[in-house]
C-alpha positions as CSV (number, residue, x, y, z in Angstrom):
1,M,18.6,23.6,2.6
2,L,18.2,21.5,5.7
3,R,15.8,22.6,8.3
4,V,13.4,21.1,10.9
5,V,10.0,22.7,10.2
6,N,8.1,21.0,13.0
7,E,8.5,18.5,15.8
8,E,5.8,16.5,17.5
9,K,6.0,15.4,21.1
10,I,6.4,11.6,21.4
11,T,4.7,10.4,24.5
12,I,5.7,6.7,24.3
13,R,7.3,5.5,27.5
14,S,11.0,5.2,27.4
15,D,10.8,1.7,28.9
16,N,8.3,0.5,26.4
17,D,10.1,-2.5,24.8
18,N,7.6,-3.4,22.2
19,P,9.6,-4.5,19.2
20,F,7.2,-2.6,16.9
21,L,8.0,0.7,18.6
22,N,11.8,0.2,18.6
23,G,14.7,-0.4,16.3
24,I,13.6,-0.1,12.7
25,F,10.1,0.6,13.9
26,K,11.1,3.5,16.1
27,P,8.9,6.5,15.3
28,N,10.2,9.9,14.0
29,S,9.2,13.1,15.6
30,K,10.8,15.7,13.3
31,E,9.5,17.0,10.0
32,Y,12.2,18.1,7.6
33,D,12.8,20.1,4.4
34,A,16.1,19.2,2.8
35,D,17.7,19.1,-0.6
36,T,20.9,17.7,-2.2
37,D,22.7,21.0,-1.6
38,S,22.8,19.8,2.1
39,L,22.5,16.0,1.8
40,E,25.2,13.6,1.0
41,V,24.9,12.1,-2.5
42,I,26.7,8.9,-3.4
43,G,26.9,8.5,-7.2
44,E,25.0,10.8,-9.6
45,I,21.3,11.6,-9.7
46,P,20.0,11.0,-13.3
47,R,19.0,14.2,-15.1
48,D,16.3,12.3,-17.0
49,L,14.4,11.5,-13.7
50,W,11.5,13.9,-13.1
51,G,8.8,13.3,-10.6
52,V,8.3,12.4,-6.9
53,Y,8.5,9.1,-5.0
54,V,6.3,9.1,-1.9
55,R,6.2,6.5,0.9
56,N,3.7,6.1,3.7
57,T,4.8,4.9,7.2
58,H,2.9,4.0,10.4
59,N,4.5,6.5,12.9
60,Q,3.1,6.1,16.4
61,I,3.2,9.2,18.5
62,H,1.5,8.3,21.8
63,E,1.8,5.5,24.3
64,P,-0.7,2.9,22.8
65,L,-3.9,1.9,24.4
66,G,-3.7,-1.9,24.8
67,T,-2.1,-4.2,22.3
68,Y,-0.1,-2.3,19.6
69,H,0.0,-3.6,16.1
70,P,2.6,-2.1,13.6
71,F,-0.2,-0.9,11.4
72,D,-1.7,1.3,14.2
73,G,0.7,4.3,14.0
74,D,-0.2,7.6,12.4
75,A,0.7,8.2,8.8
76,M,3.9,10.1,8.1
77,M,4.6,10.7,4.4
78,H,8.2,10.8,3.1
79,S,8.8,12.3,-0.4
80,A,11.8,12.5,-2.7
81,F,11.2,15.0,-5.6
82,F,13.6,14.7,-8.5
83,E,14.3,17.3,-11.2
84,D,17.4,18.3,-13.3
85,G,19.7,16.0,-11.4
86,R,18.7,17.2,-7.9
87,M,16.4,15.9,-5.1
88,E,14.3,17.5,-2.5
89,Y,13.3,15.5,0.6
90,R,10.4,16.3,2.9
91,N,8.4,14.4,5.5
92,R,5.1,15.3,7.1
93,F,2.4,13.8,9.3
94,V,-1.0,13.4,7.8
95,H,-3.4,15.6,9.7
96,T,-6.4,13.2,10.1
97,I,-9.1,13.9,12.6
98,G,-7.6,11.2,14.8
99,F,-4.2,12.7,14.7
100,L,-5.4,16.2,15.5
101,A,-7.7,14.9,18.3
102,E,-4.9,12.9,20.0
103,K,-2.5,15.8,19.6
104,A,-4.9,18.1,21.4
105,A,-5.4,15.5,24.1
106,G,-1.7,14.7,24.4
107,R,-2.4,11.0,24.5
108,A,-3.9,8.1,22.6
109,L,-7.7,8.1,22.4
110,W,-8.3,5.0,20.3
111,P,-7.1,1.4,20.7
112,G,-5.5,-0.3,17.8
113,L,-6.3,-2.8,15.0
114,L,-6.6,-5.8,17.3
115,E,-8.9,-4.2,20.0
116,P,-11.4,-2.0,18.3
117,H,-14.1,-3.4,20.6
118,N,-12.4,-1.3,23.4
119,S,-13.0,1.9,21.6
120,T,-14.9,4.6,23.5
121,Y,-14.8,7.2,20.7
122,R,-16.5,7.2,17.4
123,G,-14.2,5.5,14.8
124,W,-13.7,4.9,11.1
125,G,-12.8,2.0,8.8
126,A,-14.7,-1.2,7.9
127,I,-15.2,-1.9,11.6
128,G,-16.4,1.6,12.4
129,A,-14.4,1.8,15.6
130,M,-10.8,2.4,14.5
131,K,-8.8,5.6,14.4
132,D,-8.4,6.9,10.9
133,N,-4.6,6.8,10.8
134,A,-4.3,7.1,6.9
135,G,-1.2,4.9,7.3
136,T,-1.5,2.4,4.5
137,D,-1.8,3.5,0.9
138,V,-0.9,6.6,-1.2
139,I,-1.4,7.5,-4.8
140,C,-1.6,10.7,-6.8
141,H,-4.8,11.7,-8.7
142,N,-5.7,15.0,-10.2
143,G,-2.5,16.6,-9.0
144,K,-2.9,15.7,-5.3
145,L,-1.9,12.8,-3.2
146,L,-4.7,10.6,-1.8
147,V,-3.7,9.0,1.5
148,T,-5.8,6.3,3.3
149,M,-5.8,3.4,5.6
150,S,-6.5,-0.1,4.1
151,Q,-9.8,-0.7,6.0
152,G,-11.3,2.6,4.8
153,S,-10.7,6.2,5.8
154,E,-11.5,9.7,4.7
155,P,-9.9,10.7,1.4
156,W,-7.0,12.8,2.8
157,R,-5.3,15.1,0.2
158,M,-1.7,16.4,0.2
159,D,0.5,18.3,-2.2
160,P,2.7,15.7,-3.9
161,V,5.9,17.8,-3.7
162,T,5.5,20.0,-0.6
163,L,3.3,17.5,1.4
164,E,1.1,20.4,2.5
165,N,-2.0,19.0,4.2
166,F,-5.3,20.0,2.4
167,G,-7.7,17.9,4.5
168,P,-10.3,15.5,3.1
169,D,-11.3,15.8,-0.5
170,P,-14.7,17.7,-0.2
171,Q,-16.7,15.8,-2.8
172,L,-15.4,12.4,-2.0
173,A,-15.7,12.9,1.7
174,R,-19.4,13.6,1.4
175,A,-20.0,10.7,-0.9
176,V,-18.2,8.1,1.2
177,Y,-18.9,9.7,4.6
178,R,-19.8,6.5,6.3
179,D,-17.5,4.0,4.8
180,G,-14.5,5.9,3.5
181,I,-12.0,4.9,0.8
182,A,-10.0,1.7,1.3
183,G,-6.4,1.2,0.2
184,E,-5.3,-0.3,-3.2
185,F,-7.2,2.2,-5.4
186,K,-6.0,2.4,-9.0
187,V,-5.4,5.2,-11.5
188,D,-5.7,4.5,-15.3
189,S,-3.0,6.6,-17.0
190,K,-4.8,6.4,-20.3
191,T,-8.1,7.9,-19.1
192,G,-7.1,9.6,-15.9
193,E,-9.9,7.8,-14.0
194,M,-9.4,6.5,-10.4
195,V,-11.3,3.5,-9.1
196,F,-11.7,2.7,-5.4
197,Q,-13.7,0.5,-3.0
198,N,-14.8,0.2,0.6
199,Y,-16.1,-2.9,2.5
200,P,-18.2,-2.1,5.6
201,E,-19.4,-4.9,7.9
202,D,-23.0,-4.1,7.2
203,P,-24.6,-5.3,4.0
204,P,-24.2,-5.0,1.1
205,C,-20.6,-5.3,2.2
206,I,-18.7,-3.8,-0.8
207,R,-19.0,-0.5,-2.7
208,V,-17.0,0.5,-5.7
209,G,-16.5,4.0,-7.1
210,T,-15.0,5.8,-10.1
211,V,-13.6,9.3,-10.1
212,D,-12.9,11.1,-13.4
213,K,-9.6,12.9,-14.3
214,T,-10.9,16.2,-12.8
215,G,-11.8,14.6,-9.5
216,K,-15.6,14.3,-10.1
217,L,-17.3,11.2,-8.7
218,T,-19.0,9.6,-11.7
219,R,-20.1,6.2,-10.2
220,Y,-20.6,4.7,-6.8
221,E,-22.4,1.4,-6.6
222,Q,-22.9,-1.4,-4.1
223,F,-22.7,-5.2,-4.4
224,D,-23.7,-8.1,-2.1
225,L,-21.3,-10.5,-0.6
226,P,-22.2,-13.5,1.5
227,A,-21.0,-11.7,4.7
228,A,-18.5,-9.0,5.8
229,R,-15.1,-9.4,4.1
230,W,-11.7,-7.7,4.2
231,P,-10.7,-8.1,0.5
232,H,-7.8,-5.5,0.4
233,D,-7.2,-5.3,-3.4
234,L,-9.4,-4.1,-6.3
235,G,-8.7,-5.0,-9.9
236,M,-8.8,-2.8,-12.9
237,T,-8.5,-3.5,-16.7
238,E,-9.3,-1.4,-19.6
239,N,-13.0,-2.4,-19.5
240,Y,-13.6,-4.2,-16.2
241,L,-13.2,-4.2,-12.5
242,V,-12.4,-7.3,-10.4
243,L,-13.8,-7.7,-6.9
244,H,-12.2,-10.1,-4.3
245,D,-14.2,-12.4,-2.1
246,L,-11.6,-14.5,-0.2
247,P,-12.0,-17.2,2.4
248,Q,-10.2,-15.4,5.1
249,F,-12.7,-13.3,7.1
250,F,-14.1,-12.7,10.6
251,D,-15.9,-15.7,12.1
252,P,-19.6,-14.9,11.5
253,E,-20.8,-16.2,14.9
254,G,-18.2,-14.1,16.8
255,L,-18.9,-11.1,14.6
256,A,-22.6,-11.3,15.5
257,K,-21.6,-10.9,19.1
258,G,-19.2,-8.0,18.4
259,E,-16.1,-10.3,18.5
260,R,-13.7,-10.2,15.5
261,H,-11.7,-13.4,15.0
262,L,-10.1,-13.5,11.6
263,K,-10.1,-17.1,10.3
264,F,-9.0,-18.9,7.1
265,Y,-11.6,-21.3,5.7
266,P,-9.7,-23.7,3.3
267,D,-12.9,-25.5,2.3
268,L,-14.3,-22.4,0.7
269,P,-13.2,-21.3,-2.8
270,S,-11.7,-17.9,-3.5
271,R,-14.1,-15.9,-5.6
272,F,-13.4,-13.0,-8.0
273,G,-16.2,-10.9,-9.4
274,V,-16.0,-9.2,-12.8
275,I,-18.1,-6.1,-13.5
276,P,-17.9,-3.6,-16.4
277,R,-16.1,-0.3,-15.6
278,R,-18.7,1.7,-17.5
279,G,-22.4,1.4,-18.4
280,E,-24.9,-0.8,-16.7
281,V,-23.4,-3.3,-14.3
282,G,-26.1,-6.0,-14.2
283,E,-25.1,-9.2,-12.5
284,V,-21.6,-9.7,-11.2
285,M,-19.8,-12.6,-13.0
286,W,-18.1,-14.6,-10.3
287,F,-15.1,-16.9,-10.9
288,E,-14.1,-19.5,-8.4
289,A,-10.4,-20.3,-7.7
290,T,-8.1,-22.1,-5.3
291,P,-8.8,-21.2,-1.6
292,C,-6.2,-18.5,-0.7
293,F,-5.6,-15.1,0.7
294,M,-3.9,-12.3,-1.1
295,L,-3.0,-8.7,-0.4
296,H,-1.4,-7.2,-3.4
297,T,-1.5,-7.6,-7.2
298,A,1.0,-6.6,-9.8
299,N,-1.5,-5.9,-12.6
300,Y,-4.7,-6.9,-14.4
301,Y,-5.3,-6.9,-18.1
302,E,-7.5,-8.3,-20.9
303,D,-6.2,-11.0,-23.2
304,G,-8.9,-11.9,-25.8
305,D,-11.8,-13.4,-23.8
306,E,-9.8,-13.7,-20.6
307,I,-8.9,-11.3,-17.8
308,V,-5.4,-12.0,-16.5
309,M,-4.6,-11.2,-12.8
310,D,-1.1,-11.4,-11.5
311,G,-0.6,-11.2,-7.7
312,C,1.0,-12.7,-4.6
313,I,-0.9,-15.7,-3.3
314,S,-0.8,-17.4,0.1
315,L,-2.4,-20.9,0.3
316,D,-1.9,-21.1,4.1
317,P,-2.4,-17.6,5.5
318,A,-3.7,-18.7,8.9
319,G,-1.6,-17.9,11.9
320,P,-1.9,-18.3,15.7
321,A,-4.8,-16.4,17.2
322,V,-3.3,-13.2,18.8
323,G,-5.8,-12.9,21.6
324,E,-5.4,-16.3,23.2
325,G,-2.4,-15.9,25.5
326,G,1.3,-16.3,24.8
327,D,3.7,-13.8,23.3
328,V,1.4,-11.4,21.4
329,N,4.2,-9.7,19.5
330,A,5.6,-13.0,18.4
331,K,2.2,-14.0,17.1
332,I,1.8,-10.7,15.2
333,M,5.2,-11.2,13.6
334,S,4.2,-14.8,12.7
335,H,1.2,-13.3,10.8
336,L,3.4,-10.9,9.0
337,D,6.2,-13.3,8.1
338,K,5.9,-13.9,4.4
339,H,8.2,-17.0,4.5
340,K,5.7,-18.5,6.9
341,T,2.7,-17.8,4.7
342,M,4.8,-18.7,1.6
343,T,3.6,-15.7,-0.4
344,R,4.5,-16.2,-4.1
345,L,3.8,-14.6,-7.5
346,H,0.8,-16.3,-9.1
347,R,-1.4,-15.9,-12.2
348,W,-5.1,-16.3,-12.6
349,R,-7.0,-16.3,-15.9
350,F,-10.8,-15.7,-15.9
351,N,-12.5,-16.7,-19.1
352,L,-15.5,-14.4,-19.8
353,S,-16.9,-16.8,-22.4
354,T,-16.7,-20.1,-20.5
355,G,-16.8,-18.8,-16.9
356,K,-13.8,-21.0,-16.1
357,T,-10.7,-20.1,-14.1
358,S,-7.1,-21.3,-14.8
359,E,-4.2,-20.7,-12.5
360,E,-0.4,-21.2,-12.3
361,F,2.5,-20.1,-10.2
362,L,4.9,-17.7,-11.9
363,D,7.6,-18.2,-9.3
364,Q,8.3,-20.2,-6.1
365,E,10.4,-17.6,-4.3
366,V,8.8,-15.7,-1.5
367,V,8.0,-12.1,-2.7
368,E,5.3,-9.5,-2.0
369,F,4.4,-5.9,-2.9
370,P,4.4,-6.5,-6.7
371,V,4.2,-3.4,-8.9
372,C,4.5,-2.4,-12.5
373,S,4.9,0.8,-14.4
374,N,2.1,3.3,-14.0
375,S,1.9,3.5,-17.8
376,V,0.7,-0.1,-18.2
377,L,-1.5,-0.5,-15.1
378,G,-4.7,-2.2,-16.3
379,Y,-3.2,-3.1,-19.7
380,P,-0.9,-5.8,-21.1
381,Y,2.5,-5.6,-19.6
382,R,5.9,-7.4,-19.5
383,Y,7.7,-6.4,-16.3
384,A,6.8,-6.8,-12.6
385,Y,8.9,-5.7,-9.6
386,C,8.5,-7.3,-6.2
387,S,10.1,-7.1,-2.8
388,L,12.1,-9.9,-1.2
389,F,11.7,-10.6,2.5
390,E,13.8,-11.5,5.5
391,P,12.7,-14.9,6.9
392,G,11.0,-14.6,10.2
393,Q,10.6,-10.8,10.0
394,W,8.4,-8.1,8.5
395,L,11.4,-6.6,6.6
396,M,12.0,-6.2,2.9
397,N,15.6,-7.0,2.0
398,G,15.8,-6.7,-1.8
399,I,14.1,-6.3,-5.2
400,K,13.3,-9.0,-7.7
401,K,12.4,-8.0,-11.3
402,Y,10.3,-10.4,-13.5
403,D,10.3,-10.5,-17.3
404,L,6.9,-12.2,-17.7
405,E,7.5,-12.6,-21.5
406,T,10.8,-14.6,-21.3
407,G,10.6,-15.9,-17.7
408,D,14.0,-14.2,-16.9
409,T,14.5,-12.5,-13.5
410,D,17.0,-10.0,-12.1
411,R,17.6,-9.1,-8.5
412,F,19.4,-6.9,-6.0
413,E,19.7,-7.6,-2.2
414,Y,20.3,-4.6,0.0
415,G,22.9,-6.3,2.2
416,P,23.2,-7.2,5.9
417,N,20.9,-5.2,8.2
418,R,19.6,-3.1,5.3
419,Y,15.8,-3.0,4.6
420,G,13.5,-1.2,2.3
421,G,9.8,-0.6,1.6
422,E,7.7,-0.8,-1.5
423,V,9.8,-0.1,-4.6
424,H,8.3,1.8,-7.6
425,F,9.2,2.2,-11.2
426,A,9.9,5.7,-12.7
427,K,10.1,6.0,-16.5
428,R,13.0,8.1,-17.7
429,E,12.1,11.1,-19.8
430,N,11.8,10.1,-23.5
431,S,11.9,6.4,-22.6
432,V,11.7,3.9,-25.4
433,A,10.8,0.6,-23.6
434,E,8.5,-0.5,-20.7
435,D,11.5,-1.0,-18.4
436,D,13.5,2.0,-19.6
437,G,13.7,3.9,-16.3
438,Y,14.5,3.6,-12.7
439,L,13.5,1.8,-9.5
440,I,13.3,3.9,-6.4
441,V,13.1,2.9,-2.7
442,F,13.9,4.2,0.7
443,I,16.4,1.9,2.5
444,Q,17.0,1.8,6.3
445,D,20.7,0.9,7.1
446,M,20.6,-0.4,10.7
447,E,24.4,-0.9,10.8
448,L,25.1,2.8,9.9
449,D,21.9,4.0,11.7
450,R,20.8,6.0,8.6
451,S,18.3,6.0,5.7
452,E,18.9,6.7,2.1
453,C,16.9,7.1,-1.1
454,A,18.3,4.6,-3.6
455,V,17.8,4.8,-7.3
456,F,18.5,1.8,-9.6
457,D,18.6,1.5,-13.4
458,A,15.7,-0.9,-14.0
459,Q,17.5,-2.5,-16.9
460,R,20.6,-3.2,-14.8
461,L,19.2,-3.9,-11.4
462,A,21.9,-6.3,-10.4
463,D,24.5,-3.6,-10.8
464,G,23.2,-1.9,-7.7
465,P,22.1,1.7,-7.2
466,V,23.2,4.4,-9.5
467,C,22.9,6.9,-6.7
468,Q,22.1,7.0,-2.9
469,I,20.9,10.2,-1.2
470,I,21.4,10.1,2.6
471,L,18.4,11.4,4.4
472,P,18.6,13.8,7.4
473,E,17.9,10.9,9.9
474,R,17.0,7.3,9.9
475,I,13.3,7.0,9.1
476,Q,10.9,4.3,10.2
477,T,10.3,1.3,8.0
478,G,7.2,1.6,5.8
479,T,5.1,-0.2,3.3
480,H,3.2,1.4,0.4
481,A,4.6,4.0,-1.8
482,C,3.9,5.6,-5.2
483,W,5.6,7.3,-8.1
484,V,4.2,10.5,-9.6
485,E,5.5,11.5,-13.0
486,G,6.5,15.1,-13.4
487,Q,3.8,15.6,-16.0
488,R,1.1,14.5,-13.5
489,L,2.1,16.8,-10.6
490,T,-0.6,19.3,-11.6
491,G,-3.2,16.9,-13.0
492,E,-3.8,13.8,-15.1
493,C,-2.1,14.2,-18.4
494,V,-4.7,12.7,-20.8
């Protein structure tokens, strides 16, 4: 099977030389159905691999309005479904309201992330003026994919295998109508619960929700922050949630005038708020820490009286202001360059008895997009998997595995001009250890002008992929992904 099921008309000008619309960022127009009867397979697909790996990409269709940021494009989902030693590949656009409106108009209707003040149409997100592109995060809950943008979007649902669009989740869409669901939501594999947040600019500035294993919203509460924030991540342990209040946010004076200048305030501490997952919340217990910014965490868990948080920290996230002249695209890349921001794996400990915070670096190598096995998310764990980055670029060039018990590491670099996205761990059927399984990632090979789905033995990462399935065409680079176990394709297995 190999067929094109749909093709969208790309209206980007042929002479548009924006680097974030060309090369590895060049958008795809075709939607495919394919399987390994028609795709080249290098190596052998493991027969004990069952489930689906799904990755989100920002796939711009129309000539942008104003300054284009690589996070502005419409969501296109790419899935690799594994069963009985075979793989099926599909890719589909997410049919958000913004996507459908611009398709009907045949042109862009909203400006991007950097110029929401130029919007003339109603918008979404924390700012309230952005197009809901659903292009950031994806997880599976209650048998359906949930796809959102990081600043808050409607809860878009898709089938995890076929990628059929189902529209917004009816109950959640009504509950979060104004503020949406932000990225970095979490699913507890032991209870089937999903936790999420949003962070509108208007007070109280952060809201947190819980959805049970059947998809019912059981909790939705609001908390005060000193002012509007863009926290990105939300922490979950067995009994607690962790809120982020970080000293990189919009300049308050500018925000009062409708101007949004993101600034880092190194004289302010980072703050992390701990609240119970269930029962009465009461007061948030805030912990102060080193001034920093962070996007992604590997895991959170409880260790006696302490909550442990492992994530990728940047102590110097500030970059050149994009809107003050010069090469705008170079400034955007400078913000995205993980080697410039020196993003490294870090550990925080929040002591619930003393109210004190302790911190330490776990590594000094530049990494980001840390993940762990779904089975230990929110609980004590041993292994984390991170992406390595190309200096000076927004490109992931390898995988690094951390044994957090022994301090040992393992790695694999994709090779010259080969770049991936977020890697995820898939437990093999009947696994006997936390790392007994596979690491899966889509890799873009710019030398061969092709993409592949690569599968690695997580216990032998340095040996390279056990198999590579060549996709129908080279796909755009992407960021967030998820792994959905076969048992969870129809609902939470608890």
